[in-house]
BANULUM-351360 format. One record per residue: residue in three letters; residue number from 1; x, y, z of N, C-alpha, C in turn. Coordinates in nm, 3 decimals. Layout:
REM residues N
- ALA,NUM,X,Y,Z,X,Y,Z,X,Y,Z
...
REM end
This chain:
REM residues 106
- UNK,1,1.159,6.284,6.668,1.129,6.112,6.692,1.234,6.078,6.621
- UNK,2,1.285,5.980,6.688,1.366,5.853,6.624,1.322,5.715,6.529
- UNK,3,1.309,5.703,6.400,1.304,5.603,6.338,1.346,5.469,6.339
- UNK,4,1.262,5.398,6.402,1.302,5.269,6.433,1.344,5.177,6.318
- UNK,5,1.422,5.040,6.363,1.456,4.981,6.264,1.398,4.960,6.104
- UNK,6,1.244,4.924,6.167,1.108,4.855,6.090,1.121,4.983,6.009
- UNK,7,1.099,5.067,6.021,1.027,5.168,5.931,1.186,5.208,5.841
- UNK,8,1.266,5.212,5.913,1.433,5.186,5.816,1.397,5.128,5.693
- UNK,9,1.344,4.995,5.691,1.382,4.903,5.606,1.239,4.916,5.483
- UNK,10,1.132,4.908,5.567,1.050,4.968,5.463,1.094,5.086,5.374
- UNK,11,1.180,5.156,5.447,1.128,5.293,5.346,1.322,5.286,5.248
- UNK,12,1.383,5.160,5.282,1.494,5.212,5.257,1.544,5.228,5.114
- UNK,13,1.446,5.205,5.038,1.411,5.240,4.868,1.416,5.434,4.877
- UNK,14,1.335,5.470,4.988,1.358,5.648,4.979,1.493,5.712,5.027
- UNK,15,1.534,5.608,5.149,1.663,5.630,5.212,1.754,5.647,5.117
- UNK,16,1.739,5.568,5.018,1.909,5.555,4.916,1.861,5.671,4.818
- UNK,17,1.746,5.697,4.751,1.694,5.763,4.677,1.760,5.910,4.766
- UNK,18,1.674,5.919,4.854,1.761,6.077,4.925,1.916,6.079,4.918
- UNK,19,1.978,5.954,4.990,2.126,5.974,4.942,2.179,6.034,4.786
- UNK,20,2.099,5.945,4.744,2.153,6.016,4.599,2.159,6.150,4.537
- UNK,21,2.047,6.204,4.594,2.046,6.301,4.556,2.124,6.432,4.618
- UNK,22,2.132,6.411,4.749,2.201,6.472,4.813,2.361,6.497,4.784
- UNK,23,2.384,6.398,4.714,2.516,6.340,4.645,2.573,6.461,4.547
- UNK,24,2.429,6.414,4.454,2.440,6.472,4.327,2.423,6.586,4.354
- UNK,25,2.380,6.654,4.452,2.375,6.853,4.466,2.534,6.893,4.517
- UNK,26,2.619,6.777,4.599,2.753,6.784,4.627,2.808,6.770,4.485
- UNK,27,2.766,6.684,4.408,2.906,6.665,4.298,2.841,6.774,4.139
- UNK,28,2.718,6.872,4.190,2.725,6.934,4.056,2.776,7.096,4.116
- UNK,29,2.799,7.081,4.210,2.880,7.262,4.295,2.963,7.261,4.205
- UNK,30,3.101,7.168,4.262,3.227,7.204,4.171,3.252,7.241,4.042
- UNK,31,3.142,7.119,4.017,3.146,7.123,3.821,3.085,7.203,3.764
- UNK,32,3.022,7.295,3.802,2.936,7.439,3.796,3.049,7.536,3.752
- UNK,33,3.143,7.571,3.921,3.260,7.617,3.899,3.293,7.568,3.762
- UNK,34,3.376,7.463,3.768,3.439,7.445,3.649,3.427,7.508,3.453
- UNK,35,3.248,7.427,3.484,3.235,7.486,3.337,3.236,7.683,3.338
- UNK,36,3.160,7.735,3.460,3.216,7.874,3.449,3.290,7.943,3.419
- UNK,37,3.421,7.917,3.482,3.552,7.899,3.397,3.620,7.860,3.269
- UNK,38,3.539,7.743,3.222,3.547,7.755,3.079,3.513,7.838,3.037
- UNK,39,3.376,7.828,3.039,3.279,7.952,2.916,3.325,8.077,2.949
- UNK,40,3.419,8.134,3.061,3.477,8.250,3.039,3.600,8.247,2.931
- UNK,41,3.672,8.131,2.972,3.777,8.136,2.901,3.720,8.172,2.740
- UNK,42,3.657,8.036,2.679,3.621,8.071,2.552,3.530,8.208,2.521
- UNK,43,3.465,8.271,2.632,3.404,8.361,2.595,3.477,8.512,2.520
- UNK,44,3.629,8.466,2.632,3.713,8.585,2.640,3.845,8.552,2.473
- UNK,45,3.849,8.440,2.445,3.863,8.382,2.301,3.801,8.478,2.218
- UNK,46,3.641,8.428,2.245,3.565,8.507,2.131,3.592,8.647,2.115
- UNK,47,3.605,8.709,2.211,3.580,8.874,2.248,3.749,8.921,2.185
- UNK,48,3.832,8.844,2.175,3.937,8.911,2.105,3.956,8.887,1.991
- UNK,49,3.810,8.763,1.910,3.854,8.727,1.771,3.731,8.842,1.667
- UNK,50,3.660,8.946,1.803,3.537,9.032,1.741,3.629,9.151,1.731
- UNK,51,3.717,9.131,1.880,3.879,9.275,1.842,3.911,9.288,1.755
- UNK,52,3.944,9.156,1.646,4.037,9.159,1.528,3.929,9.216,1.467
- UNK,53,3.840,9.151,1.421,3.790,9.128,1.322,3.735,9.308,1.302
- UNK,54,3.699,9.366,1.407,3.629,9.515,1.400,3.757,9.580,1.344
- UNK,55,3.854,9.566,1.455,4.029,9.640,1.414,4.042,9.592,1.225
- UNK,56,3.971,9.491,1.171,4.007,9.502,1.021,3.903,9.542,0.949
- UNK,57,3.747,9.579,0.994,3.645,9.618,0.906,3.701,9.751,0.931
- UNK,58,3.762,9.816,1.077,3.804,9.976,1.053,3.897,10.022,0.979
- UNK,59,3.996,9.958,0.926,4.090,9.945,0.868,4.047,9.976,0.711
- UNK,60,3.904,9.870,0.660,3.888,9.876,0.540,3.797,9.999,0.560
- UNK,61,3.724,10.023,0.652,3.610,10.127,0.645,3.681,10.262,0.595
- UNK,62,3.834,10.312,0.687,3.899,10.410,0.650,3.980,10.385,0.505
- UNK,63,3.971,10.305,0.475,4.015,10.270,0.306,3.941,10.341,0.238
- UNK,64,3.843,10.308,0.260,3.693,10.343,0.138,3.663,10.520,0.159
- UNK,65,3.689,10.555,0.310,3.650,10.656,0.250,3.655,10.787,0.422
- UNK,66,3.554,10.850,0.432,3.516,10.896,0.581,3.494,10.848,0.680
- UNK,67,3.575,10.910,0.747,3.574,10.833,0.924,3.378,10.817,0.975
- UNK,68,3.347,10.941,0.902,3.189,10.944,0.931,3.108,10.789,0.907
- UNK,69,3.172,10.726,0.811,3.113,10.605,0.793,3.115,10.446,0.914
- UNK,70,3.214,10.499,0.977,3.268,10.396,1.091,3.082,10.353,1.145
- UNK,71,3.021,10.521,1.154,2.919,10.489,1.257,2.784,10.428,1.180
- UNK,72,2.792,10.442,1.069,2.688,10.412,0.976,2.687,10.298,0.893
- UNK,73,2.799,10.199,0.918,2.875,10.084,0.885,2.717,9.963,0.943
- UNK,74,2.700,9.882,0.904,2.587,9.768,0.977,2.690,9.624,0.979
- UNK,75,2.773,9.632,0.934,2.885,9.526,0.987,2.909,9.603,1.140
- UNK,76,3.006,9.706,1.087,3.057,9.717,1.224,2.958,9.721,1.360
- UNK,77,2.830,9.820,1.351,2.756,9.794,1.473,2.679,9.683,1.478
- UNK,78,2.703,9.525,1.412,2.676,9.397,1.423,2.825,9.329,1.495
- UNK,79,2.894,9.390,1.489,3.066,9.307,1.549,3.038,9.437,1.725
- UNK,80,2.981,9.507,1.719,2.985,9.587,1.853,2.896,9.558,1.927
- UNK,81,2.773,9.504,1.847,2.651,9.453,1.908,2.694,9.310,1.988
- UNK,82,2.769,9.227,1.938,2.862,9.085,1.967,2.933,9.119,2.043
- UNK,83,3.018,9.194,2.011,3.116,9.227,2.172,3.037,9.232,2.270
- UNK,84,2.932,9.316,2.266,2.833,9.386,2.353,2.794,9.251,2.429
- UNK,85,2.744,9.172,2.365,2.656,9.066,2.410,2.739,8.911,2.506
- UNK,86,2.865,8.934,2.403,2.957,8.878,2.454,3.045,8.954,2.609
- UNK,87,3.047,9.053,2.620,3.085,9.134,2.752,2.948,9.078,2.861
- UNK,88,2.885,9.097,2.848,2.740,9.100,2.928,2.765,8.924,3.002
- UNK,89,2.775,8.827,2.909,2.824,8.729,2.931,2.913,8.697,3.022
- UNK,90,3.046,8.769,2.953,3.094,8.714,3.088,3.105,8.788,3.189
- UNK,91,3.028,8.927,3.171,3.023,8.985,3.353,2.948,8.914,3.422
- UNK,92,2.812,8.785,3.335,2.712,8.746,3.441,2.815,8.645,3.479
- UNK,93,2.884,8.563,3.449,2.952,8.433,3.468,3.037,8.458,3.574
- UNK,94,3.114,8.551,3.554,3.193,8.630,3.662,3.140,8.615,3.772
- UNK,95,3.036,8.714,3.770,2.975,8.736,3.899,2.921,8.589,3.961
- UNK,96,2.848,8.523,3.894,2.806,8.388,3.923,2.936,8.268,4.013
- UNK,97,3.011,8.279,3.965,3.152,8.234,4.009,3.264,8.284,4.110
- UNK,98,3.199,8.421,4.107,3.239,8.509,4.239,3.205,8.489,4.414
- UNK,99,3.040,8.463,4.334,2.943,8.421,4.447,2.944,8.269,4.549
- UNK,100,2.993,8.219,4.414,3.001,8.041,4.424,3.188,7.995,4.496
- UNK,101,3.254,8.126,4.474,3.382,8.114,4.549,3.361,8.171,4.696
- UNK,102,3.273,8.277,4.678,3.320,8.357,4.802,3.169,8.403,4.832
- UNK,103,3.078,8.269,4.896,2.929,8.346,4.881,2.930,8.408,5.002
- UNK,104,2.808,8.470,4.990,2.743,8.617,5.082,2.737,8.570,5.243
- UNK,105,2.805,8.639,5.321,2.798,8.565,5.489,2.657,8.613,5.532
- UNK,106,2.587,8.534,5.558,2.452,8.597,5.619,2.444,8.609,5.785
REM end
C-alpha cells in the first residue's frame, strides 16, 4: 500500500529519523573496519614489547641459576599470560575483520 502525500507530510519527522538511522548504519561499518585494523596494529606492537620483556626476563633468570626457575618465575608467568591475552584479542579482531571484508555467502 502506497503512502499518500498527506501521510508523508504528517510523518516527515519519522521519515527523517529513519533516513538518519540508515545513514548511521552505512557510516559505522567502514569505520569499524578501520578501528579493527588500528587495534590489530597496536596489539601487535604490544605483543612485540611483551616478547622483548620475556627475553630480558629469561636472560635474567638464566644468569641467576638453573633453567628450572623459568617455569616457577611469577613475573614470567604474568608475561606469558599477557602474551596469550593479547594473542587472543588479535585473533578475534582478525576474524571479525575477515568476516567484514569477506562476508559469508548465504
